[in-house]
C-alpha positions in Angstrom: -0.1 0.0 0.0 1.4 3.4 -1.1 0.9 6.0 1.8 1.8 9.8 1.2 2.2 10.1 5.0 3.1 7.6 7.6 3.5 8.6 11.3 4.6 5.4 13.0 4.5 4.9 16.9 4.7 8.7 17.6 5.2 9.6 21.3 5.1 13.3 22.4 5.4 14.4 26.1 4.9 17.7 27.8 5.7 18.3 31.6 3.2 16.1 33.5 1.4 14.7 30.4 1.8 12.2 27.5 0.0 14.0 24.7 0.6 11.3 22.0 1.3 7.8 23.3 2.5 5.5 20.6 0.1 6.7 17.8 0.2 5.4 14.2 -1.4 7.5 11.4 -1.2 6.3 7.7 -2.7 8.6 4.9 -3.4 7.4 1.3 -2.7 9.7 -1.7 -5.9 11.5 -2.9 -7.9 10.9 0.2 -9.6 13.0 2.9 -8.5 11.4 6.1 -10.1 12.6 9.4 -8.3 12.7 12.7 -11.1 12.4 15.3 -11.0 12.9 19.1 -12.3 14.8 22.0 -11.1 18.2 22.9 -7.6 17.6 24.4 -7.3 14.1 22.9 -3.9 15.0 21.2 -5.0 15.6 17.5 -3.5 19.0 17.0 -0.2 17.9 18.9 0.1 15.0 16.5 -0.3 17.3 13.5 2.2 19.8 15.0 4.7 17.0 15.1 4.1 16.3 11.4 4.4 20.0 10.6 7.7 20.4 12.4 6.4 22.6 15.4 7.2 19.9 17.9 9.8 17.2 17.9 8.5 13.7 19.1 10.3 11.8 21.8 10.0 8.6 19.7 8.6 7.2 16.5 9.2 7.9 12.8 7.6 9.8 9.9 7.7 8.7 6.3 6.7 10.9 3.4 6.0 9.0 0.1 7.8 6.0 1.7 11.0 7.8 2.6 11.9 8.3 6.3 12.2 12.1 7.0 13.3 14.3 10.0 11.0 17.3 10.1 12.9 19.7 12.3 10.8 22.9 11.5 7.8 24.0 9.3 10.3 25.1 6.5 11.3 21.4 6.2 7.7 20.4 6.2 7.0 22.9 3.4 9.8 21.5 1.3 8.4 18.1 1.8 5.0 19.3 0.4 3.2 19.5 3.8 1.1 22.6 4.4 -1.0 23.4 7.6 -4.1 25.6 7.9 -4.2 26.4 11.6 -7.3 26.7 13.7 -6.2 30.2 14.8 -5.3 31.8 11.6 -1.6 33.0 11.2 -2.2 36.1 9.2 -1.0 39.8 9.5 -4.2 42.0 9.7 -2.5 45.1 8.3 -1.0 43.3 5.3 -2.9 42.6 2.0 -4.0 39.1 0.9 -1.0 38.9 -1.5 1.5 40.0 1.1 0.2 37.4 3.6 0.4 34.6 0.9 4.0 35.4 -0.2 5.4 36.2 3.3 8.7 34.4 3.6 8.6 33.2 0.0 8.6 36.5 -1.9 9.4 36.6 -5.7 12.1 39.2 -6.1 14.1 40.8 -8.9 17.3 42.7 -8.2 16.7 42.5 -4.4 13.2 44.0 -4.8 9.9 42.2 -4.2 8.1 41.8 -7.5 4.4 42.5 -6.4 3.0 42.5 -9.9 4.3 38.9 -10.4 3.0 37.9 -6.9 -0.5 39.2 -7.5 -0.6 37.4 -10.8 0.5 34.2 -9.1 -2.1 34.6 -6.4 -4.8 35.2 -9.1 -3.8 32.1 -11.0 -3.9 29.9 -7.9 -7.2 31.3 -6.9 -8.7 30.5 -10.2 -7.1 27.0 -10.4 -8.6 25.9 -7.1 -11.9 28.0 -7.0 -10.6 30.1 -4.1 -11.9 33.5 -5.2 -10.2 36.2 -3.1 -9.3 39.8 -3.9 -5.4 39.8 -3.9 -5.3 43.5 -2.9 -7.8 43.4 0.0 -6.5 44.0 3.5 -6.9 41.0 5.9 -8.7 43.2 8.4 -11.3 44.0 6.0 -12.3 40.4 4.8 -14.6 37.8 6.5 -13.4 34.9 8.5 -14.2 32.5 5.6 -12.1 34.6 3.2 -9.3 34.7 5.7 -9.4 30.9 5.7 -9.1 30.8 2.0 -6.0 33.0 2.3 -4.5 30.4 4.6 -5.2 27.6 2.1 -3.7 29.7 -0.7 -0.6 30.3 1.5 0.0 26.5 1.7 -0.7 26.0 -2.1 1.6 28.8 -3.0 4.4 27.0 -1.2 3.7 23.8 -3.3 1.8 21.8 -0.6 0.6 18.3 -1.7 -0.5 17.3 1.7 -2.7 19.7 3.6 -3.6 19.6 7.2 -6.8 21.4 8.2 -7.0 21.9 12.0 -10.7 22.4 13.0 -11.4 24.4 9.9 -15.2 24.9 10.5 -15.0 26.0 14.1 -15.6 29.7 13.2 -17.4 29.4 9.9 -21.1 30.1 9.1 -23.2 27.2 7.6 -22.8 28.7 4.1 -19.0 29.0 4.6 -18.8 25.4 5.7 -20.5 24.4 2.5 -18.1 26.4 0.5 -15.1 24.9 2.3 -16.2 21.4 1.7 -16.5 22.1 -2.0 -13.0 23.6 -2.0 -11.7 20.4 -0.3 -13.3 18.3 -3.0 -11.7 20.4 -5.6 -8.3 20.0 -4.0 -8.7 16.2 -3.9 -9.5 16.3 -7.7 -6.4 18.2 -8.3 -4.3 15.3 -6.8 -3.8 16.7 -3.3 -4.3 14.7 0.0 -6.0 16.1 3.1 -5.8 15.4 6.8 -8.9 17.0 8.6 -8.7 17.4 12.4 -12.3 17.6 13.6 -14.8 16.4 16.2 -17.9 17.1 14.0 -19.3 13.8 13.0 -21.6 15.2 10.3 -18.6 16.6 8.4 -16.6 13.4 8.6 -19.7 11.4 7.2 -20.1 14.1 4.4 -16.5 14.4 3.0 -14.1 11.9 4.5 -12.8 8.6 3.1 -11.3 7.2 6.3 -11.0 8.2 9.9 -8.4 7.6 12.6 -9.7 8.0 16.1 -7.6 9.2 19.2 -8.7 8.9 22.8 -6.7 10.5 25.6 -3.6 10.5 23.6 -3.9 6.8 22.4 -4.7 5.7 18.8 -8.0 3.7 18.9 -8.0 2.6 15.3 -8.7 3.6 11.7 -12.0 2.9 10.0 -13.6 3.4 6.6 -16.2 6.1 6.6 -18.8 4.2 4.4 -18.6 1.3 6.9 -19.4 3.3 10.0 -22.0 5.7 11.5 -22.0 8.7 13.8 -23.0 6.6 16.9 -20.1 4.2 16.4 -17.7 7.1 15.9 -18.9 8.9 19.0 -18.5 5.9 21.2 -15.1 5.2 19.8 -14.1 8.8 20.5 -15.3 9.1 24.1 -15.2 5.5 25.2 -18.9 5.1 25.9 -22.3 5.5 24.3 -23.2 9.2 23.7 -26.9 10.4 23.8 -27.4 12.8 20.8 -31.0 13.6 21.8 -31.3 15.6 25.0 -33.4 13.8 27.5 -35.4 16.1 29.8 -38.8 16.2 31.5 -41.3 19.0 30.8 -40.5 22.4 32.3 -42.3 23.7 35.2 -41.9 27.4 34.9 -42.7 29.6 38.0 -42.2 33.4 38.6 -40.4 35.7 36.2 -36.6 35.9 36.9 -35.5 38.2 33.9 -37.8 40.8 32.5 -36.7 43.0 29.6 -39.0 45.8 28.2 -38.4 47.9 25.1 -34.6 47.6 25.3 -32.5 49.6 22.9 -28.7 49.0 22.7 -26.3 50.6 20.2 -23.4 48.7 18.6 -19.8 50.1 18.2 -20.9 52.1 15.1 -23.7 53.8 17.0 -26.5 51.9 15.2 -29.3 50.4 17.4 -28.6 46.7 17.1 -31.1 46.0 19.9 -34.2 47.9 18.9 -37.1 47.9 21.3 -36.7 44.2 22.4 -39.0 42.7 25.0 -38.4 39.2 26.6 -38.9 37.3 29.8 -37.4 34.2 31.3 -39.1 32.4 34.2 -37.6 30.3 37.0 -37.5 26.7 35.9 -37.3 27.1 32.1 -34.8 27.4 29.4 -35.5 30.2 26.8 -33.4 29.8 23.7 -32.7 32.7 21.3 -32.5 31.7 17.7 -31.3 34.1 15.0 -28.8 34.7 12.3 -25.4 36.0 13.6 -25.5 39.9 13.8 -29.1 40.4 14.6 -28.3 42.0 18.1 -27.6 38.7 20.1 -24.2 39.9 21.3 -25.3 43.4 22.3 -28.3 42.0 24.1 -26.2 39.7 26.3 -23.6 42.5 26.9 -26.5 44.9 28.0 -28.0 42.3 30.4 -24.5 41.5 31.9 -23.3 45.1 32.2 -20.6 44.9 29.5 -22.4 47.5 27.4 -24.6 50.4 28.3 -28.2 50.4 27.0 -29.8 53.6 25.5 -33.4 53.0 27.0 -35.7 50.4 28.1 -35.8 48.3 31.3 -33.9 45.2 32.4 -35.2 43.6 35.7 -33.9 40.6 37.7 -36.3 39.3 40.3 -38.2 42.5 40.0 -35.2 44.9 40.6 -33.9 47.0 37.8 -30.3 46.1 36.9 -29.7 47.9 33.6 -26.5 49.9 33.3 -25.2 48.6 36.7 -21.5 47.5 36.8 -20.8 43.9 35.8 -19.7 43.0 39.3 -23.0 44.4 40.8 -25.1 42.6 38.1 -23.3 39.2 38.7 -23.7 39.6 42.5 -27.4 40.3 42.1 -27.7 36.7 40.9 -26.6 36.3 37.2 -24.1 33.7 36.0 -22.6 34.3 32.5 -21.0 31.8 30.2 -19.6 34.2 27.6 -19.5 33.5 23.9 -15.8 34.2 23.6 -14.2 32.2 26.3 -10.8 33.6 25.6 -11.7 37.3 25.6 -14.4 37.5 28.3 -14.2 34.0 30.1 -10.6 33.4 31.2 -7.4 35.1 32.0 -5.4 32.7 29.8 -2.0 33.3 31.6 -3.4 32.6 35.0 -3.4 29.1 36.4 -6.8 27.4 35.9 -7.3 27.3 39.7 -7.3 31.0 39.9 -9.6 31.3 37.0 -12.1 29.2 39.0 -12.5 32.2 41.4 -12.6 35.2 39.2 -16.0 36.1 40.2 -15.5 35.6 44.0 -11.8 36.1 44.6 -12.4 39.3 46.7 -14.9 37.5 49.1 -14.2 35.3 51.9 -12.9 32.6 52.3 -10.7 33.5 49.2 -9.4 36.9 50.5 -9.5 38.9 53.6 -8.6 42.6 53.9 -7.4 42.6 50.2 -5.0 39.7 50.7 -5.6 36.3 48.7 -5.9 33.1 50.5 -4.3 30.8 48.0 -4.8 27.7 50.0 -8.6 28.2 50.0 -8.5 29.2 46.3 -6.8 26.1 45.2 -8.8 23.8 47.5 -12.0 25.2 45.9 -10.5 24.8 42.4 -9.7 21.0 43.1 -13.3 20.5 44.0 -14.7 22.1 40.9 -12.2 20.4 38.5 -13.3 17.1 40.0 -17.1 17.9 39.9 -17.0 19.3 36.4 -14.6 16.7 34.9 -12.0 19.5 33.9 -9.2 17.5 32.4 -5.9 19.3 33.4 -2.4 18.1 34.6 -3.1 20.2 37.8 -5.0 23.1 39.1 -1.7 25.1 38.6 -1.7 24.6 34.8 -2.2 27.8 32.9 -5.7 28.2 31.4 -4.3 28.6 27.8 -2.7 25.1 28.0 -6.1 23.5 28.4 -8.2 22.4 25.4 -11.3 24.4 24.4 -13.7 21.8 26.0 -11.9 21.8 29.3 -11.7 25.6 29.3 -15.5 25.7 28.9 -16.1 23.1 31.6 -14.0 25.3 34.0 -16.1 28.4 33.2 -19.4 26.5 33.6 -18.2 25.1 36.9 -17.3 28.5 38.2 -20.6 30.1 37.1 -23.0 27.3 38.2 -21.2 26.9 41.6 -22.2 30.4 42.4 -25.9 29.3 42.2 -27.3 32.2 40.2 -31.0 32.8 39.7 -30.4 33.4 36.0 -27.7 31.6 33.9 -26.9 33.1 30.6 -25.2 30.7 28.2 -23.9 32.3 25.0 -22.7 29.8 22.3 -21.9 27.4 25.2 -20.8 24.4 23.0 -19.0 26.3 20.2 -15.9 24.2 19.2 -16.7 21.3 21.6 -16.9 17.6 20.8 -20.0 15.4 21.3 -19.0 14.3 24.7 -18.5 17.8 26.0 -21.7 19.0 24.3 -23.7 16.3 26.1 -22.0 17.4 29.4 -22.9 21.0 28.9 -26.6 20.3 27.9 -27.0 18.3 30.9 -25.7 21.0 33.2 -28.0 23.6 31.7 -31.0 21.2 32.2 -29.9 20.5 35.8 -30.0 24.3 36.5 -33.5 24.6 35.0 -34.6 21.6 37.2 -33.3 23.2 40.3 -35.7 26.1 39.6 -33.3 28.5 37.9 -33.8 30.6 34.8 -31.6 29.8 31.8 -31.1 32.1 28.7 -29.5 30.1 25.9 -28.1 32.0 22.8 -26.8 29.7 20.1 -26.4 29.7 16.3 -26.8 25.9 16.4 -30.4 25.4 15.5 -30.5 21.7 16.6 -29.1 22.9 20.0 -31.8 25.4 20.5 -34.5 23.0 19.4 -33.1 20.2 21.7 -32.5 22.1 24.9 -35.0 25.0 25.0 -38.5 25.0 26.5 -39.4 28.2 24.6 -37.6 29.7 21.6 -37.5 33.4 21.0 -36.6 34.4 17.5 -34.5 37.6 17.1 -34.5 39.6 13.8 -33.0 43.1 13.4 -32.8 43.6 17.1 -36.4 42.5 18.1 -38.0 39.3 19.2 -40.3 38.6 16.3 -41.8 35.3 17.5 -41.8 33.0 20.5 -42.4 29.4 19.5 -42.7 26.0 21.2 -39.9 23.7 20.0 -42.3 20.7 20.1 -44.6 22.5 17.7 -42.1 24.0 15.2 -39.6 22.7 12.6 -36.0 23.9 11.7 -37.5 25.1 8.4 -40.1 27.2 10.1 -37.5 28.6 12.4 -35.2 29.3 9.5 -38.0 31.4 7.8 -38.6 33.4 11.0 -34.9 34.0 11.5 -34.8 35.3 7.9 -37.6 37.9 8.7 -40.2 36.4 6.4 -43.7 37.7 6.4 -44.8 34.5 8.2 -42.1 35.5 10.8 -43.5 39.0 11.1 -47.1 37.8 11.6 -46.0 35.2 14.3 -44.0 38.1 15.9 -47.1 40.4 16.2 -48.9 37.5 17.9 -46.0 36.7 20.2 -45.7 40.4 21.2 -49.4 40.9 22.0 
């Protein structure tokens, strides 16, 4: 059997952890080969070894049958290996062309030949159906376009084997469709692709074979036509996974959150929340469904005190809280799982143990007279790490060293432990694997069953349908309809989210 890539018995260690334990991966020419595993299973580490960013403790790598020593990414590029990283490696202030040629500039008499570079980028774009404007500035183009630039960067350097690391984590459904079409084109052109993912639907849609890693150990390789999502999920997490959320009917009681005619302006001064009214009762989960950019972020920021509102009322348990400081609002009984865990959820260069008390560090028993009690802080952290299954070498490990799923579990643990009356969960499962998604959903339903109010904001329609007791559809900064998930369909929700006339009619009835 001819393999373009063979990684044989690879072992990679970091202090206190074996990230890759004797893993073997073999990729055939012209296939899309998925690398599947939970958050933190060791997938990205293995690919960073192949790309020369890490050196393995043992094992060997072969490219087209020849044993190679990949000491750095330049060696990988020369061997025809390119990597599209999960967090793009682009210079915002540079143009598309400048980013693509960076480090491999065509020059004439010591000068960069930009005309030749732009022509080269245009030619590559056309060949692979990756339409981008060579002169556009990176900061001015969409995330989907930036990803195309990353792909063109690898192709410009002559890549025959492309590694995609979680390529759909930040893309819209339409951009995901476009990316899948691009991947199929690349295969037709004779390339081979390794796709790091934990999205089972994508694997079933585009991949030929899949290698599963669990907790740093290779579980095996299966042919995609011979498997199914349930089998892959249990291979990935080591147990059966429930895809359908099991919950009893809600028993809503008094109103916890009441929003009346709220107006919030975005950074451009435009009213992105425009006269919005909504309530959440104790003992129910209200899901907000909407296309990104219809005021969801500004709504959450206004409720939690991160953004000032222009007018309207926000009340928690009958007391007005709008435009109070974030600390006062959280103290009044709100827990917040933010949509950007890196920006608003964690201090990445603090130990995970200290992140566990970010909302309570200035209260006893964690501090007294302004002096922190680290013994109590880390004792609390150990309890939460155990209770919420946060997989970390220790409570002293920096937050940035944890996988996305474990970072999210840490935030959920911190917020739920404070026992808030209202838990706001914004994109709580973004970038998480099926096991972690199941865990998050169970915790949200637990909060509801304990008589708490839960406000769920998600772009994943099946998540909103599965978990919510009521669904509020947001369009152009207003709630246009409130529907029962048992009595609606994804198609009907999609129409409402697009602001169809049916949606407007339903909205008038909902707001009566």
